[in-house]
MARGUVEX-491125 format. One record per residue (C-alpha): residue number from 1; x, y, z. Coordinates in nm, 2 decimals, always signed. Layout:
<nr = NUM; c1 = X; c2 = Y; c3 = Z> $
...
//
This chain:
<nr = 1; c1 = +0.00; c2 = +0.00; c3 = +0.00> $
<nr = 2; c1 = +0.14; c2 = +0.34; c3 = -0.09> $
<nr = 3; c1 = +0.14; c2 = +0.61; c3 = +0.17> $
<nr = 4; c1 = +0.03; c2 = +0.95; c3 = +0.05> $
<nr = 5; c1 = +0.29; c2 = +1.21; c3 = +0.14> $
<nr = 6; c1 = +0.15; c2 = +1.55; c3 = +0.08> $
<nr = 7; c1 = +0.22; c2 = +1.87; c3 = +0.26> $
<nr = 8; c1 = -0.14; c2 = +1.92; c3 = +0.35> $
<nr = 9; c1 = -0.17; c2 = +1.58; c3 = +0.52> $
<nr = 10; c1 = +0.17; c2 = +1.61; c3 = +0.69> $
<nr = 11; c1 = +0.08; c2 = +1.94; c3 = +0.84> $
<nr = 12; c1 = -0.27; c2 = +1.86; c3 = +0.94> $
<nr = 13; c1 = -0.27; c2 = +1.49; c3 = +1.06> $
<nr = 14; c1 = -0.13; c2 = +1.15; c3 = +1.04> $
<nr = 15; c1 = -0.42; c2 = +0.94; c3 = +1.16> $
<nr = 16; c1 = -0.42; c2 = +0.70; c3 = +0.86> $
<nr = 17; c1 = -0.04; c2 = +0.65; c3 = +0.84> $
<nr = 18; c1 = +0.11; c2 = +0.30; c3 = +0.85> $
<nr = 19; c1 = +0.47; c2 = +0.20; c3 = +0.87> $
<nr = 20; c1 = +0.66; c2 = +0.13; c3 = +0.56> $
<nr = 21; c1 = +1.02; c2 = +0.02; c3 = +0.50> $
<nr = 22; c1 = +1.05; c2 = +0.07; c3 = +0.12> $
<nr = 23; c1 = +1.09; c2 = +0.41; c3 = -0.03> $
<nr = 24; c1 = +0.86; c2 = +0.30; c3 = -0.32> $
<nr = 25; c1 = +0.58; c2 = +0.28; c3 = -0.08> $
<nr = 26; c1 = +0.57; c2 = +0.66; c3 = -0.02> $
<nr = 27; c1 = +0.42; c2 = +0.92; c3 = -0.24> $
<nr = 28; c1 = +0.48; c2 = +1.29; c3 = -0.29> $
<nr = 29; c1 = +0.22; c2 = +1.47; c3 = -0.50> $
<nr = 30; c1 = +0.09; c2 = +1.13; c3 = -0.60> $
<nr = 31; c1 = +0.42; c2 = +1.01; c3 = -0.74> $
<nr = 32; c1 = +0.66; c2 = +0.74; c3 = -0.61> $
<nr = 33; c1 = +1.02; c2 = +0.66; c3 = -0.66> $
<nr = 34; c1 = +1.03; c2 = +0.42; c3 = -0.96> $
<nr = 35; c1 = +0.73; c2 = +0.56; c3 = -1.13> $
<nr = 36; c1 = +0.76; c2 = +0.69; c3 = -1.49> $
<nr = 37; c1 = +0.71; c2 = +1.06; c3 = -1.51> $
<nr = 38; c1 = +0.47; c2 = +0.98; c3 = -1.80> $
<nr = 39; c1 = +0.23; c2 = +0.83; c3 = -1.55> $
<nr = 40; c1 = +0.18; c2 = +1.17; c3 = -1.39> $
<nr = 41; c1 = +0.24; c2 = +1.44; c3 = -1.66> $
<nr = 42; c1 = +0.16; c2 = +1.48; c3 = -2.03> $
<nr = 43; c1 = +0.43; c2 = +1.47; c3 = -2.29> $
<nr = 44; c1 = +0.37; c2 = +1.85; c3 = -2.34> $
<nr = 45; c1 = +0.42; c2 = +1.92; c3 = -1.97> $
<nr = 46; c1 = +0.74; c2 = +1.72; c3 = -1.96> $
<nr = 47; c1 = +0.87; c2 = +1.88; c3 = -2.28> $
<nr = 48; c1 = +0.83; c2 = +2.22; c3 = -2.13> $
<nr = 49; c1 = +1.00; c2 = +2.12; c3 = -1.81> $
<nr = 50; c1 = +1.29; c2 = +1.97; c3 = -2.00> $
<nr = 51; c1 = +1.37; c2 = +2.30; c3 = -2.15> $
<nr = 52; c1 = +1.51; c2 = +2.42; c3 = -1.82> $
<nr = 53; c1 = +1.68; c2 = +2.10; c3 = -1.68> $
<nr = 54; c1 = +1.97; c2 = +2.13; c3 = -1.45> $
<nr = 55; c1 = +2.25; c2 = +1.87; c3 = -1.47> $
<nr = 56; c1 = +2.46; c2 = +1.73; c3 = -1.19> $
<nr = 57; c1 = +2.84; c2 = +1.75; c3 = -1.24> $
<nr = 58; c1 = +2.88; c2 = +1.43; c3 = -1.45> $
<nr = 59; c1 = +2.56; c2 = +1.50; c3 = -1.65> $
<nr = 60; c1 = +2.43; c2 = +1.14; c3 = -1.59> $
<nr = 61; c1 = +2.13; c2 = +1.28; c3 = -1.39> $
<nr = 62; c1 = +1.93; c2 = +1.60; c3 = -1.42> $
<nr = 63; c1 = +1.65; c2 = +1.77; c3 = -1.23> $
<nr = 64; c1 = +1.35; c2 = +1.95; c3 = -1.36> $
<nr = 65; c1 = +1.07; c2 = +2.16; c3 = -1.21> $
<nr = 66; c1 = +0.71; c2 = +2.07; c3 = -1.27> $
<nr = 67; c1 = +0.37; c2 = +2.22; c3 = -1.18> $
<nr = 68; c1 = +0.26; c2 = +2.10; c3 = -0.84> $
<nr = 69; c1 = -0.08; c2 = +1.95; c3 = -0.81> $
<nr = 70; c1 = -0.23; c2 = +1.99; c3 = -0.46> $
<nr = 71; c1 = +0.02; c2 = +2.13; c3 = -0.22> $
<nr = 72; c1 = +0.11; c2 = +2.41; c3 = +0.01> $
<nr = 73; c1 = +0.46; c2 = +2.41; c3 = -0.13> $
<nr = 74; c1 = +0.60; c2 = +2.64; c3 = -0.39> $
<nr = 75; c1 = +0.78; c2 = +2.40; c3 = -0.62> $
<nr = 76; c1 = +0.80; c2 = +2.04; c3 = -0.73> $
<nr = 77; c1 = +1.13; c2 = +1.90; c3 = -0.86> $
<nr = 78; c1 = +1.22; c2 = +1.55; c3 = -0.98> $
<nr = 79; c1 = +1.55; c2 = +1.39; c3 = -1.07> $
<nr = 80; c1 = +1.58; c2 = +1.17; c3 = -1.38> $
<nr = 81; c1 = +1.86; c2 = +0.97; c3 = -1.55> $
<nr = 82; c1 = +1.99; c2 = +1.12; c3 = -1.87> $
<nr = 83; c1 = +1.99; c2 = +0.79; c3 = -2.06> $
<nr = 84; c1 = +1.64; c2 = +0.68; c3 = -1.94> $
<nr = 85; c1 = +1.37; c2 = +0.77; c3 = -2.20> $
<nr = 86; c1 = +1.11; c2 = +0.62; c3 = -1.97> $
<nr = 87; c1 = +1.19; c2 = +0.90; c3 = -1.72> $
<nr = 88; c1 = +1.18; c2 = +0.68; c3 = -1.42> $
<nr = 89; c1 = +1.18; c2 = +0.90; c3 = -1.11> $
<nr = 90; c1 = +1.49; c2 = +0.88; c3 = -0.89> $
<nr = 91; c1 = +1.41; c2 = +1.16; c3 = -0.65> $
<nr = 92; c1 = +1.11; c2 = +1.38; c3 = -0.57> $
<nr = 93; c1 = +1.14; c2 = +1.71; c3 = -0.39> $
<nr = 94; c1 = +0.90; c2 = +1.97; c3 = -0.27> $
<nr = 95; c1 = +1.03; c2 = +2.32; c3 = -0.19> $
<nr = 96; c1 = +0.89; c2 = +2.60; c3 = +0.02> $
<nr = 97; c1 = +1.03; c2 = +2.95; c3 = -0.02> $
<nr = 98; c1 = +1.18; c2 = +3.09; c3 = +0.30> $
<nr = 99; c1 = +1.39; c2 = +3.38; c3 = +0.15> $
<nr = 100; c1 = +1.57; c2 = +3.57; c3 = +0.43> $
<nr = 101; c1 = +1.38; c2 = +3.37; c3 = +0.69> $
<nr = 102; c1 = +1.62; c2 = +3.09; c3 = +0.78> $
<nr = 103; c1 = +1.52; c2 = +3.08; c3 = +1.15> $
<nr = 104; c1 = +1.15; c2 = +3.05; c3 = +1.05> $
<nr = 105; c1 = +1.26; c2 = +2.77; c3 = +0.81> $
<nr = 106; c1 = +1.43; c2 = +2.58; c3 = +1.10> $
<nr = 107; c1 = +1.12; c2 = +2.60; c3 = +1.31> $
<nr = 108; c1 = +0.90; c2 = +2.48; c3 = +1.02> $
<nr = 109; c1 = +1.14; c2 = +2.19; c3 = +0.96> $
<nr = 110; c1 = +1.13; c2 = +2.09; c3 = +1.33> $
<nr = 111; c1 = +0.75; c2 = +2.08; c3 = +1.33> $
<nr = 112; c1 = +0.74; c2 = +1.90; c3 = +1.00> $
<nr = 113; c1 = +0.97; c2 = +1.63; c3 = +1.12> $
<nr = 114; c1 = +0.78; c2 = +1.59; c3 = +1.45> $
<nr = 115; c1 = +0.46; c2 = +1.53; c3 = +1.25> $
<nr = 116; c1 = +0.64; c2 = +1.28; c3 = +1.03> $
<nr = 117; c1 = +0.81; c2 = +1.06; c3 = +1.29> $
<nr = 118; c1 = +0.53; c2 = +0.81; c3 = +1.32> $
<nr = 119; c1 = +0.59; c2 = +0.67; c3 = +0.97> $
<nr = 120; c1 = +0.97; c2 = +0.70; c3 = +1.00> $
<nr = 121; c1 = +1.03; c2 = +0.51; c3 = +1.32> $
<nr = 122; c1 = +1.21; c2 = +0.23; c3 = +1.14> $
<nr = 123; c1 = +1.45; c2 = +0.47; c3 = +0.98> $
<nr = 124; c1 = +1.80; c2 = +0.57; c3 = +1.10> $
<nr = 125; c1 = +1.81; c2 = +0.95; c3 = +1.16> $
<nr = 126; c1 = +2.12; c2 = +1.16; c3 = +1.11> $
<nr = 127; c1 = +2.11; c2 = +1.54; c3 = +1.17> $
<nr = 128; c1 = +2.37; c2 = +1.78; c3 = +1.04> $
<nr = 129; c1 = +2.47; c2 = +2.13; c3 = +0.96> $
<nr = 130; c1 = +2.71; c2 = +2.16; c3 = +0.67> $
<nr = 131; c1 = +2.82; c2 = +2.37; c3 = +0.38> $
<nr = 132; c1 = +2.59; c2 = +2.33; c3 = +0.07> $
<nr = 133; c1 = +2.78; c2 = +2.14; c3 = -0.20> $
<nr = 134; c1 = +2.59; c2 = +2.32; c3 = -0.47> $
<nr = 135; c1 = +2.76; c2 = +2.65; c3 = -0.38> $
<nr = 136; c1 = +3.13; c2 = +2.63; c3 = -0.47> $
<nr = 137; c1 = +3.20; c2 = +2.95; c3 = -0.27> $
<nr = 138; c1 = +3.14; c2 = +2.76; c3 = +0.05> $
<nr = 139; c1 = +2.93; c2 = +3.04; c3 = +0.19> $
<nr = 140; c1 = +2.59; c2 = +2.86; c3 = +0.18> $
<nr = 141; c1 = +2.47; c2 = +2.62; c3 = +0.45> $
<nr = 142; c1 = +2.22; c2 = +2.34; c3 = +0.48> $
<nr = 143; c1 = +2.06; c2 = +2.23; c3 = +0.80> $
<nr = 144; c1 = +1.95; c2 = +1.87; c3 = +0.72> $
<nr = 145; c1 = +1.78; c2 = +1.58; c3 = +0.89> $
<nr = 146; c1 = +1.82; c2 = +1.25; c3 = +0.69> $
<nr = 147; c1 = +1.62; c2 = +0.94; c3 = +0.75> $
<nr = 148; c1 = +1.77; c2 = +0.62; c3 = +0.60> $
<nr = 149; c1 = +1.51; c2 = +0.35; c3 = +0.55> $
<nr = 150; c1 = +1.61; c2 = -0.02; c3 = +0.59> $
<nr = 151; c1 = +1.56; c2 = -0.08; c3 = +0.22> $
<nr = 152; c1 = +1.81; c2 = +0.19; c3 = +0.13> $
<nr = 153; c1 = +1.58; c2 = +0.48; c3 = +0.04> $
<nr = 154; c1 = +1.61; c2 = +0.81; c3 = +0.20> $
<nr = 155; c1 = +1.40; c2 = +1.10; c3 = +0.33> $
<nr = 156; c1 = +1.56; c2 = +1.44; c3 = +0.37> $
<nr = 157; c1 = +1.41; c2 = +1.74; c3 = +0.55> $
<nr = 158; c1 = +1.63; c2 = +2.05; c3 = +0.51> $
<nr = 159; c1 = +1.66; c2 = +2.42; c3 = +0.53> $
<nr = 160; c1 = +1.91; c2 = +2.58; c3 = +0.29> $
<nr = 161; c1 = +2.06; c2 = +2.93; c3 = +0.37> $
<nr = 162; c1 = +2.22; c2 = +3.05; c3 = +0.04> $
<nr = 163; c1 = +2.48; c2 = +3.31; c3 = +0.02> $
<nr = 164; c1 = +2.37; c2 = +3.64; c3 = -0.14> $
<nr = 165; c1 = +2.62; c2 = +3.58; c3 = -0.43> $
<nr = 166; c1 = +2.48; c2 = +3.25; c3 = -0.54> $
<nr = 167; c1 = +2.12; c2 = +3.38; c3 = -0.50> $
<nr = 168; c1 = +2.21; c2 = +3.67; c3 = -0.74> $
<nr = 169; c1 = +2.41; c2 = +3.44; c3 = -0.98> $
<nr = 170; c1 = +2.17; c2 = +3.15; c3 = -1.00> $
<nr = 171; c1 = +1.83; c2 = +3.29; c3 = -0.89> $
<nr = 172; c1 = +1.81; c2 = +3.05; c3 = -0.60> $
<nr = 173; c1 = +1.64; c2 = +3.12; c3 = -0.27> $
<nr = 174; c1 = +1.65; c2 = +3.01; c3 = +0.09> $
<nr = 175; c1 = +1.41; c2 = +2.72; c3 = +0.13> $
<nr = 176; c1 = +1.27; c2 = +2.43; c3 = +0.32> $
<nr = 177; c1 = +1.28; c2 = +2.10; c3 = +0.12> $
<nr = 178; c1 = +1.13; c2 = +1.76; c3 = +0.18> $
<nr = 179; c1 = +1.26; c2 = +1.49; c3 = -0.06> $
<nr = 180; c1 = +1.26; c2 = +1.12; c3 = -0.11> $
<nr = 181; c1 = +1.52; c2 = +0.94; c3 = -0.31> $
<nr = 182; c1 = +1.61; c2 = +0.59; c3 = -0.42> $
<nr = 183; c1 = +1.91; c2 = +0.40; c3 = -0.28> $
<nr = 184; c1 = +2.09; c2 = +0.45; c3 = -0.61> $
<nr = 185; c1 = +2.02; c2 = +0.82; c3 = -0.61> $
<nr = 186; c1 = +2.14; c2 = +0.86; c3 = -0.25> $
<nr = 187; c1 = +2.47; c2 = +0.68; c3 = -0.33> $
<nr = 188; c1 = +2.51; c2 = +0.91; c3 = -0.64> $
<nr = 189; c1 = +2.45; c2 = +1.22; c3 = -0.43> $
<nr = 190; c1 = +2.71; c2 = +1.11; c3 = -0.18> $
<nr = 191; c1 = +2.97; c2 = +1.05; c3 = -0.45> $
<nr = 192; c1 = +3.20; c2 = +1.30; c3 = -0.61> $
<nr = 193; c1 = +3.01; c2 = +1.25; c3 = -0.94> $
<nr = 194; c1 = +2.71; c2 = +1.48; c3 = -0.84> $
<nr = 195; c1 = +2.88; c2 = +1.80; c3 = -0.72> $
//
């Protein structure tokens, strides 16, 4: 049984949650890791999103933004493999804008995690504050809580505080992010191939 992971349900209640160990059992915006993007978006929507894809360092994986369906978040982002024409989803992320509000973001993150703990009790939790790899200047920081599922998938809850220089250069913004990723995507992100 898939567990619906939407911002509205996470924020309002968890009465119907059950425990799951496999990352493919969870949904964000109705999508799960391992789904084809074609199951959720039209060819036209995907084509438009592909016009603004962002590659990781080795260009084997890219991310795109898509229109969200029913969420209190500002953006929906997915990661896909460059050589996969079926567009199997490797990572799903929802972002909420917290520009110049990093302390509010941290409070939001704490509350969001507290409301999510019931379905993550089988996961190993690691919290950390570190420099954001995506900013080569080393002036941006990420405040992250990672939950590793026994099957190898991962949940991340994070607040990113970007330096003004990268905000101006890339158009990025301080944000809260909730994401799920496959075991393979997690290994990729931890390698030197991604950043």
